[in-house]
C-alpha positions in Angstrom: -0.2 0.2 0.2 2.9 2.6 1.2 4.5 2.1 -2.5 1.4 2.5 -4.6 1.1 6.0 -2.5 4.9 6.8 -3.3 4.0 5.9 -6.9 0.3 7.6 -6.8 2.3 10.8 -5.6 5.0 10.9 -7.8 2.9 11.1 -11.0 1.0 13.9 -9.5 4.1 16.0 -8.9 5.0 14.9 -12.6 1.4 15.8 -13.9 1.7 18.9 -12.3 4.7 20.0 -13.0 4.2 19.1 -16.6 1.0 21.5 -16.4 2.5 24.2 -14.9 6.0 25.0 -16.3 5.1 23.7 -20.0 3.7 27.2 -20.9 6.6 28.8 -19.7 9.4 28.3 -22.3 9.7 31.9 -23.4 10.2 33.6 -20.2 12.6 31.0 -18.8 16.3 32.6 -19.7 18.6 35.1 -18.2 17.4 38.3 -18.7 20.2 41.4 -18.7 20.0 45.2 -18.6 23.0 46.9 -18.5 21.9 50.2 -17.5 21.0 49.4 -14.4 23.5 50.1 -12.1 22.2 50.1 -8.4 19.1 50.4 -6.6 15.6 48.6 -7.0 16.8 46.9 -10.7 18.9 44.4 -10.5 21.0 44.0 -13.9 20.3 39.7 -14.4 17.2 38.4 -13.9 16.8 34.4 -14.1 13.8 32.7 -14.9 13.7 28.8 -14.6 11.8 26.1 -16.1 11.2 24.7 -12.5 9.1 28.2 -11.3 11.8 29.9 -9.3 13.9 33.1 -10.1 16.9 34.8 -9.1 18.2 38.5 -9.5 21.6 39.3 -9.2 23.3 43.0 -9.0 25.7 42.6 -12.0 25.2 40.7 -15.1 28.4 38.7 -13.8 27.3 38.4 -10.0 27.0 34.6 -9.1 25.5 35.4 -5.6 21.2 36.0 -5.8 20.3 39.4 -4.4 16.8 37.7 -4.3 15.5 34.5 -5.1 12.0 33.0 -5.1 8.9 31.2 -7.0 7.0 32.3 -9.7 3.6 31.0 -11.2 2.7 32.0 -14.9 -1.6 32.8 -14.0 -2.4 33.5 -17.4 -0.4 34.1 -20.7 -1.9 34.9 -24.6 -0.6 36.3 -27.8 -1.5 39.7 -29.1 -2.3 40.5 -32.7 1.6 41.8 -33.3 2.8 38.1 -32.2 4.2 39.7 -28.6 3.6 37.2 -25.7 2.2 38.6 -22.4 2.1 36.8 -19.2 0.4 38.0 -15.7 2.9 36.3 -13.6 2.3 35.9 -9.2 5.7 36.2 -7.3 6.2 34.8 -4.5 9.5 36.5 -2.7 10.2 34.8 0.9 11.3 38.4 2.3 8.5 41.1 0.4 6.0 38.8 0.0 3.6 38.4 -3.4 4.0 40.6 -6.5 1.7 40.7 -9.3 3.7 41.1 -12.6 2.1 41.8 -16.1 4.9 41.4 -18.6 5.6 41.1 -22.2 8.0 39.0 -24.6 8.7 40.5 -28.2 7.5 38.5 -30.6 11.5 37.9 -31.6 11.9 36.8 -28.2 14.5 39.5 -27.1 13.5 41.8 -25.1 11.4 41.8 -21.8 9.5 44.3 -20.5 7.0 44.6 -16.9 5.3 46.0 -14.8 5.1 45.0 -11.0 2.7 45.8 -8.3 2.0 44.6 -4.8 -1.7 44.5 -4.6 -2.9 43.7 -8.2 -2.2 42.9 -11.7 -1.4 46.2 -13.9 -3.7 47.1 -16.6 -0.8 47.8 -18.8 3.0 48.1 -19.6 3.5 51.9 -19.2 7.3 53.2 -19.6 6.0 56.0 -17.3 5.1 53.8 -14.2 8.0 53.9 -11.6 7.9 49.8 -11.3 8.5 49.2 -15.3 11.7 47.4 -16.0 12.8 46.3 -19.0 15.7 43.6 -20.5 17.2 41.9 -23.2 18.0 38.5 -23.2 21.3 37.4 -22.6 23.2 35.8 -25.5 24.9 32.5 -24.4 28.3 33.1 -22.6 
């Protein structure tokens, strides 16, 4: 009975992980913006396929400033083939954040606005929580 329970649990975890992360491939990579020098905006942001993320102060840094979990709540394409996301971010230190993100149709640019109380309605470059990154080239 115990072996059956463990097998069922493993199958459930694999199924859940496949469903949760199967649509996260475009955003899952390393993103950089060398113009961000210090402060709230890290130079490097990594979204991993397992639903974790990390931010780094510099492009070359290996010590994460923040680590947490993310979940794609909604994903769609617009008429110009850009990929949009509503992402729920879980940071152990700073709590839950709601992100509206867009990956350009060529997959090279990530833009987002992040709020602490709800998903932003639009990506406005004038918002204080607006960020943009470029896909990092392979090191």
